[in-house]
N, C-alpha and C positions, 0 to 999 in steps of 0.2 A: 487531392493535395498530398504532396510528398515532401515532408519537412526534413529530409536527411541533412541538408546543409545547416539548417537551424539547429538540429540535434548535435551535430559535430561541434559547431561554434559554442553552443551552450555548455556542452560537456567540458570543453577546454576551460571556459571561464569559470564554471562552477568548481572544478577541481582547484583552480588557482585561488578563488575567493574563499572557499571553505578551508583550504589549507592555511591561508593567511590568518583566519580567525582562530583555527585550532592551535597555531603556533603561539598565540597569546590568550589561550582560553581562560586563564585565571583572571584576565582583565575584562572579559566579556560581561556586559551588563545583563543581569538575569531578573526577570519579573515572573510572578505567578499570576496566571489568568483566572477568570472566574471558575473555570472547570478544573482548576488545580494543575493544569498542564503549564509548561514553562514557555516563556517568550524571551528571546535575546535580541540584541541589536544585530547579530548575525542573521537571524531569521528575516528581519526586516530588510537588511541589505541584499540578501539573496533573492527575496521575493521581488524587490524593485528591479534587480538585474534581470531576472527571468521575464518579468512583464515588459520591460523595455525592449529586450531582444525579440520577444514575440510580436510586439506592436511594430517594430521595425520591419518585420517579415510579413505581418498580417495587420495592416493599419486599422482595420475595423474589428479587431479581435474582441470577442466577448470572453472575459476572464473571471473565473471563480477561484479565488486564492484564499488560503487559510487565514493569514494575518490581516487581510484587507477587510475582513468582517463584512459589515453592511456596505462597504465601499465596492465590493465585488458586484459583478453583473448578476441580476436575478430576472427571470422571465416575467413580463407583464402578461395580462390576460390576452391570449391569442398570439403571443410572441413565440416564435419557433425558429430560431436562427439555425443555419446549417451547421455552424461550427461553434464549439465552446472549448476553451482551454482551462484545464483544472490543474492547480499548482499547490504543491506542499513544499515550501522552501527548504525546510529541514524536518523530515519525518524521523522522530526519535531525538527530540531536542534534549531530553533528560540524559540520553546517552552521549550526545554531542558535547555537553559541558563536563563530562567525566573524562579526564585525560586518558584513562586506561581502556576506554570502550571504543569499539569501531562500528557499533550497531546503529548507524544513522545514514541517511541518504537524502538527496534532493530528487523531487519527483515532478514530472510534467506529463499530463495525459490529454490527448486531443479527442474530443467527442465530435462525431458527425451524426446528426439526427438522433442525438442522445445515446449513441453507442460508442464505446471506446474503440478507436481505430488505430491509434499510434501512441507510443509511450516512450519516455526517456527516464531511466533511473540511474543516478550517479551516486555511488557509494565510495567516497574518496579514499577510505582506509580499510575497506573490507577484504581486499585481496591479500595474498601471501606476502608477508613482509610489510604490511600496511600500505599496499599499493592500491590504486583505484580499480574498481569494477564498474564498467559502464555497460548498461543493458539497453538495447534498442529493440522496439517491437513494432511490426507493421502487420495489421490484419489483412490489408489488401494483398500483400505479398505472401502472407502466411509465414512470416519469417521473424525469428528472434535471434539476435546476436549478443554475445558476451565478449567484451573487449575485441570486437571485430570478427569473432569466430562464431560459426553456427552453434546455437545453444544445444545442450543435452537436455532432452525433455524427461521429466520424471515418469511420464506415462509410458516411455519406452523401456523403463527399468522395472525390476521387481519392486513390489510395495515395500516401503520403509517401516511400516508399523509405527509411525510417529505422527503426532498432530500438534498444531499450535492452537491452544484454547486458552489464551491468556486472559488474566483478570487482574483487577487492581490489587496492589499489595495489601496484606492483612485482611483479605476477604476470604470467606469460607469456601471450601471446595464445593462445586456443584454436583448434584447426585449422579449425573451422567459420567463424571470423571471416574468414579469407581468402576462403572460398567466398562469404560474404555480400557482401564488398567487391567481388569479381569480378562478382556479380550486380547491382551498382549500389547496394547499401545504404550509407547513412551510419550509423555505429555510435556509440552512446554507451557508453563503457566505464567512465567514472568513476562510482563509487558516490555517490549523494546520497540523496534520499528515494525509496524504492521505491514508496510510495503515489503520489507525484506523477508518477513515470514510468508507473505503471499508469493514472493519471488521463489523462495525455497520450496513452496508447494508446487509451483509450475516447473522449475528447473533444478538440475543437479549442478551445484556450484562447487562440489568437493575438489575439483581440479584447480580451481582458481582462488578459493577462499578457505582458510584454515578453520577448523571447528565449525563447519557449515552443515548443519543437519538437513536431511531431506524430510519433507512432510507429505503425508498422503491427504491431509485434511487441514483446513484453516477455518476457524470460527471466531467471530467477533460480534457481540451485540452493540447496538448504538454506534455504528461506525461512520465517521465523517467521510464524505465521498472522496476527499483528497487523500485519505489514507487507504482507499480501496480500489479506485478505478484503474490505476496503472497495473496493479496485480491482477485484476479481473480481465484486463486486456490480454495479459500473458496467458491467463487460464483459457480464454476463448481460443487463442492460437494453438495452445497445447492440447486441446480436446478435453479439458476438464469441465466439470459441471459446477455452475454457480447458482445458488438459490438463496431464499431467505429461510427462516426457521419453520415456515409453513409450507415449504417445498415449492414456493412460487419462484419463477425465474427472476434472477437478480437484475438482468438487463433486458431491455434498455432502461436507462434512468428515467424515472417518471418526471413529468413537469412539476408535479406537486413537491417532489423531493428537491428539485433544483430551486424552487421558489422559497424554500425555508431560509430563515436568517442564517443558520448554519446547516447547510444541506447534509442530512444524516440518513443512512440506511438503518432501519430498525434492527436488522440483523444481516450478516453476510456469512454464508457457508460456501466454501470452494474446495474442490479436490477431485480425487478419482470418483467417477460416478457411483460406484458401489459403496465407497466410504461415505459419500455425502448422503446417499439415501438411507444408509444404516444409521448415521449420526442424527439426521433429522428425526427419524423415528424414535430413537431413545431420548433425544432432547425434548421432543413433544410429550413423551410419556412422563418425563421428569416434571414438566410444567403442570401436569394434571394429577400428580401424586397427592394423596391425602396425607397430611402431616402425621407422623407417628406420635401417639400420646406418650408422655414420659412416665 
């Protein structure tokens, strides 16, 4: 299945829809969900748009979407569909409602046999001069494009000595952070869009996006699959390693994960193989440390 026409049409409509909501962002209705993340009427409108476009193209589409909650498809016992579409209408909603921020995007990932095989990422203001950045990925073709041009892979460049290890605001630094700093890493700890941080782990965006760091490593505990799968798709094409914190392969997505009310990876680590292996080792050590007495 080659959804290039779907991706092109979706990207055009997403840029238009997201831009129209951003033009009146002060009027957007904002709610706080049970997990303290934000939900806006823009999220709901974008999700409905994406689902409608997918079902026009694939009438029997199985859809897992962030804001649909229990209304999304979940596998029953023995249920193993060939294709599943995973949608995050706005990844980085907290950034979307801040007029000064550009750190948000819409994300669609196609799974086949529980493996991410194609992805669309639309970041309507991430580019230079607040222009759109559109990323298309196809594992079958081994191809990633950025605004229609072949992507520059981070794996083809020298290591950046930087990592995205974000955590909630006002939480204490994890013990492995000090080890990473001592090893010379620059750390991003403020949470924005997980997809964009995964994107910057796979690709070099510095030619198309201002202030766009490259990362050698991405780590996130308790990651919702709609925040991770498109980035993991990019990582597979780029030759990166993706595991959990116990060094088990992150892909394919297990049926048990897909069956959860909110499908969630216990942990996701992606990056240069040597960086991932080193990070998993120090992170595992930090979990077994004996607390120091005061």
